[in-house]
Each structure stands twice: as structure tokens, then as C-alpha cells.
N, C-alpha and C positions, 0 to 999 in steps of 0.2 A: 128671596129668587138665588142664592146660591145655595141652600138645599133643596133647592128643584134641580139646579142646574148635578149636581153632584148626585138627587136622585136618579135623574135621565140618560151622565153618564154610567153608572152603576149597572142599574138594565139595560143598557146596549151592552154593555160589557159582558151581560151573564146571557143574553138572548144571540151572541155572535158566538160563545164560547158553545152553547147549545146545538148551533146552528153545524157547528165543527164536529160534533163528537165529542170536543172534551177532556180525552185522556188522550196517551203515545198507542194505547193500545187498540182504539176504536177505527175501524175499517170507514174508509171513503167511497164514495164511487169513483170509480178509472174511468177514462175518459170514453167514449166510442173507441169500437174497435180494438178496443187498448188489447197490447200486445201480456206472453208471460211477466215480462219485468215489471211495466205499469201493472197489471192486478194483480201479483205481489206483493208488490208495496201498499200500491189501494189497500190491501186486506188489514192490514196492522198489527196482524200480529208475527210476523214472518222475517221480520226485519232482520235476526242473523242472517236467515237464512241469503236473503238480500246481498245483506254487505260481502258475503263470502262468497257469492257471486260475481263479484264486482271485484273484488281483490284478484278472484281466482280467472276472471281472465273471459267469462261464463254470460257475458250479459249479450255480446252478439248475436251467440246460440237462444237467447230467452226471447230476444227481440223477430229472430229470421224471420222465414217464408214456412221452415222444415217446421213440421207437429211434432211438437212436444207432451207428454205427459209428465208434468211435476210433480215429484210425490216429495210432500215440503213438509218438516217437522215444524210443527209451532214453538214460537218462542220460548214456552216454560220445557216443552218437551226438547230443546238445545242444553237447558241449563243444563240438561243429567252428563252434558261430556262441555262443560266446559272449561275445560283445563285441558281435555285436547286439542277442540277447538284454539283455545289462546298459543298453545304450539302447530297447527297447521297454518293461521295467520298469517304466520311472522313470514318477511319475505323470500327466507332462503328453502320454502315449501308450498311456495307457489303452485308446485307440478302436484302435489298429495292432495292441495289442495283439491286442486280439478278434479282430481277423481273425485275427490267427496263430491262433490257437486255431479259430477260424471254418475255416480251410483245411484242416485237421486234421480233421475230422468230418464224416461224411456222414451225409444224416439220413434213413436208412433201416441197419437191420440185413442186415447181409453181408458171409456168413459167407464161408472164405478160398477155400473149391475155387466157390461162388457169382464172386467175382474170376478165380482163374485160369482159369473153363470161359470167362470175358465176354474176358480176354485169348487164349484161345487159337483163340476164334470171329471174331476179328475185329471187336469193337467192343470195344475193348477200353477204356472210357472209366468215371467217373461221376465225378457233380456234390457237391461238398462246401458245404458250409452259406455259401458265400460265392456260389455259384452258378458258381463256376468249374469246366474239365472239367480231372480227372487223368489219369495215363492211362499204363492196366495195362498189365502186361507179366508176362511170362515170363523166369528164366534159369537154366536147368540144370535145372530143376522148382523154382524158390524164386519165390515173388509179390515181384513189385515194384510202384511204385507213385513216377510220376516221375520212376524210376532207381532207388530208392533200395530197398531188397532187405528184405522180412520177415523178422526173425530166432524170433519167437516170435506164433503167429495163434490165433485162437475163444476167448481173453479174455471166458467167460462173462460176463455180468451181467445186474438183472434190469430192464434196460430197452434192452438191446443187448449190443454187442461191442466187441472189443477187438486190437487186431492191434498189434505190438513193431516198431518198422525199426529198420536202421542208419541213420538217415541222417534229416533233414529232408523232410519233404512237399513244403514250400513254405516259402520266403523274401524277407521283403520288403527284397529286393538284386539287385541284374545279374546276380548271378555265383548268384542263388535262378530264374530266370525262362533263367539258359543251362540249366541243370542240368532243368528244363523239358521241354525243345525235343527230342525223340528226335536232327535233322538237326544238333544243334551238340556231339555225342560229342565229338569231334577238341576243340571249343575248350575244351569243361567239362575235359579231360583235362589241356591242356597251361593253363587256370590251377590246377587241380588241383599239378600239376609245379612251378609259382611259390610252390606256398603265397600264391596269391592271394586264395583264397576272402572272406573279410572283408574284404578293401582294395575 
């Protein structure tokens, strides 16, 4: 009997883990009519951006009625700027952290095909919440913004949409400025080759 109970308990636990997705980075289904904050949390690979949004005081915007497009770097992408984020996440740098989050948000709902069309028509820019211009492009059929490639697009929320990227769209550093200027592609490649992105 004890052997049977142990097997049943183990089987139930395995089934429960499978149903829940098993890993920390797996996405889960958000509630119906979920807002941007809830959808980002449910995605599973945007934990660093969700944490940053919370600390920067941006959650009310992501939960509000005004439409937003969230250009969200994945957790793997955020690892590229771990040192910078460690600095931004300090309580004394909350305003700079808020700027970082606003740089990744567009004050309207823009689907991927709208941005792709703009990129190919010659009017390839959008303006973020900081009022700064972001460059749209196409790389082999994949949408890019400031050179960062989209990994997943059109993740819908009740108050906007999320596009997930392979790199941060904007960085508060010299390298962030370099990678945002298409004419400096060669310099960007040299910096990356030397491993000096965070320096």
C-alpha cells in the first residue's frame, strides 16, 4: 500500500508540474482582458522588464486605459546590460530607470505589420514616451528597431500590444547611442568584438 501511495503522489506531482509549464521561463495564460502588465508577467521571459517597470513606477501606465506599444527586450537580451541595470535599479536612480522604461514604450498601439510597412515605405521611425525617435528597419523579413531584432510580435493586451526583442531598444550609455545610429554599424561591431558593450 505504501509503495502504491508513493507512486500515486509522484505521478500527481509530475502531472501538476507539466500542467504548470515546469520552468520559470515558461509562459502561462493571462486572464481574459489582461492589461500590458498582466500579459508581460504571463509571458515568462520578460521578468526583468516587469521588475524594472514596477521599481520605476510604470505599472500604472501599463495597467491604464491609454494604449501603449511595449517594445520589450527578453530576459536573455537584458543579460547583455546586467551591469547597467544593476546601476539603474538603485533607489537613487529611479528617474533614470523610468526613462529606460519609457524609451521602450510607444504612446499608441502599433502592430508589427504597421511598423514593417513604415520601415519599407521610407517613413521608418516611431516616437517613444521620451519623445525620442526610434529607427524601424527590416532584416531578412524580420522587424528591427534601433537594430534590435523582433523575436515575437503582436502579443495582445487589452490596452496595447507587446513586441519582444533580442536586444534592448535603448541604453543609457555611449554604446546605447552608438547602436542607435545606423551610420555607426562598423563602430558597433568593433565594440562588440572587443567585448566593450558595458564599458
